[in-house]
N, C-alpha and C positions, 0 to 999 in steps of 0.2 A: 504494500500500500504506500503510495507516494503521499507527501504532505498535502498536496492539493486535493487528494481524495479523502483526507482525514476529516471525519465529521465531528471531531471533538470541538467544544466551544473554545473561542479564543480566550487567552488569559487577560489581556488588556491592562494589567497593572503589574508594576515591578515587584518582584519578590525579594529584591535585595534591600530596598528601603533606604532611608536617609542615613542609617548607621553603618552602611557598607564601608565608608572611608575609615572607620575606626575598628572594624571587625577583622582586618587583615594583619598578618605579621609585619613587623617593621614600622616605619613612620606612618602615622595616620595621614592619608593623602587621597584626595579625590582622583588624582591621576591613576593611582593603584586600583581604586574602585572601578574607574571607567575601563581600565584594561582587563579587569575580570570579565567584563561584558564584551569588549570590543577588541581585545588584544590578540585575536586569532585571525589569520589572513582571510579566511573564507567569510568571517562575519563582516568585515569592512567591505569586502568585494560584493557581498550581497547587498549591503547598504548602498554601495555605488550603483548597482543595477536598478535599485528602486528609485534613486534620484534620476536615473536615465529613463525612467518610465516603463521598466520591465517588471511586471508584477507577478507573473506566473512562474511556477517552480521550474518547468522545463527550460524556459528562457534564462532564468537565473543560473541554472546548472550549466547550460551551454555557454553562456557568456563569461562565467567565472572560471570554468574548467574544474570546478570542485567535484570530488566524488559525491555521489548522490546521498550516501549515508552520512557523510560529514556535513554536507549542506543541510540535510534534514535536522541534524543535531544543532547546528548553528542557528538556523531559523527559529527553532523551538526555544533555544536559549534567548535569542533576541526578543521573541514574543513574551517569554516569562519576565524578562527585564523591562517590558513596556516600551521597547524601541520600535517594534513592528506589530501590526495586528493583521489578522486574517479576515477577509470579507468574502462572503459567498457570492459566486457568480453563476452557480448552477445548483439546482435542488435535486435533480434526478439525472445522473448521479450527483451526490454532493461534492462540489469542487470549490476551491478557495483561491483567492489571490492574496498576495502580501502587499501591505501598504505601510508607509512610515507613520508613526504617531507624532505628536508634537515633540516628544523627546527625540525621536528619530530625525525629524526635520531640523532640529537644533544641531545636528551633526554636519550641516552644510559647510560651515567654516572649516571644520576639521578635514573633510574630504577635499575642499578647495586648497587648503594649505598643503596637504600631501601631494596633490596634483602639481601645485606650483613648485614644490621642492623637487619632485621627481623630474619635472621639466627642466629645472635649472641644473641639477647635478647628475641625472641619470639618462636623460633622453635628449640627444642633440636635435632630433626632429620630433616635437611633441605629437603623439598620435591623436590627442583630443585637445580641442581648444574651447574654453568657455567664453561665451560672448555676453556682454552686458547690454541690455536693452532698456535704458532709462526711458521713462515716459516723456514724450515731447511736450514742453510747456504750452506750445501753440495748438496741440491736438492734431497737427497735420499728419497725414499718412505718408509712409515712405513710397518712393517711386516704384518699388517692387510690388506694391499692391496695398489694398486697404488694410489698415491695422498692422502693417509690417514696418519694422524699423531695422536699419542695417546694424545698429549697435557697434560694438567694438570689443576687442579681446579684453577679458576681465583681468585687471591688475589691482587686486584688492589689497588694502592695507588694514592694519590693526589700529582702530580708533577708539579712544576713550569716550564712552557715552556721556560721562559727566561733563567733561570740558570740551569735547569735540576735537581734541588734538591727537595727531597721529602718535602712536606709542612706539618708542624706541627702547630696546633692552636696557641701556644705561639709565633710563628714567624710572625703572621699576625697582621697587624694594620689596623684600619678603617680610611678611608679618606672620609669626607663628602663633596659632591659637590653640594648639594641642597641648594640654597639661603634660608636663614632664618631658617636653621636647624643645630644642632650640634648633638653629640652623645646622649645627654640626651633628646633632643626633640627640639621644636621650640624655637628660640632665642628671639623672640618678638611676642606679640599678632598680629595676622593678618589673612587674608583670608587663607594663606597656612597652618595655624595651626588649622583651624576649618573645620570639615567635616559636612556633612548633619545632622548627629545626634546632633552635637553641636548647629547648628542653630535651630533645633527643640526644644532642651532643653531650649535655650534662650527664644524662643517665649512662651513656657509653663510657664516659670518663670515670664514673663512679663504679 
């Protein structure tokens, strides 16, 4: 049974919760929590295909090159995390498409950043170009047809929503809000500083 034939209801809500950033070994960090959901290649490539408008399992499998069993597992994990949701497009037989939730759509800057980095450092000839189509203030149509605008290649920047200024790395400082941690690591020995691997090593030494 393939995922789009699966008649089980969609999860729709994340099972990781807001505490995921503090439930992992090592430094409490939202990056670590995000990687628990997105840190496997097939997960991000599936998200890419959904952004490209490919919602059915067969197309996602073909365009990512993922083994079907691995892709099934990744899509179900994304669904359980609230990143994607299934929508029925056939009742007999029951078949489903995958769509990004609000949390999934918020991954657009991440996928754009990965694309831009890959274009700069890994792909002399970018295989995909994102084009930005801002609305024309005069409401005029483009010469190619009604409602069409030529747009331009997207060159996005990181801008602060508070002050509207483009963000540069030297202008950003780190503020640690996790008790028992500072920039260099744990400030004192304690449970928050020891993950499962630390406990195992201690038992092996004893």
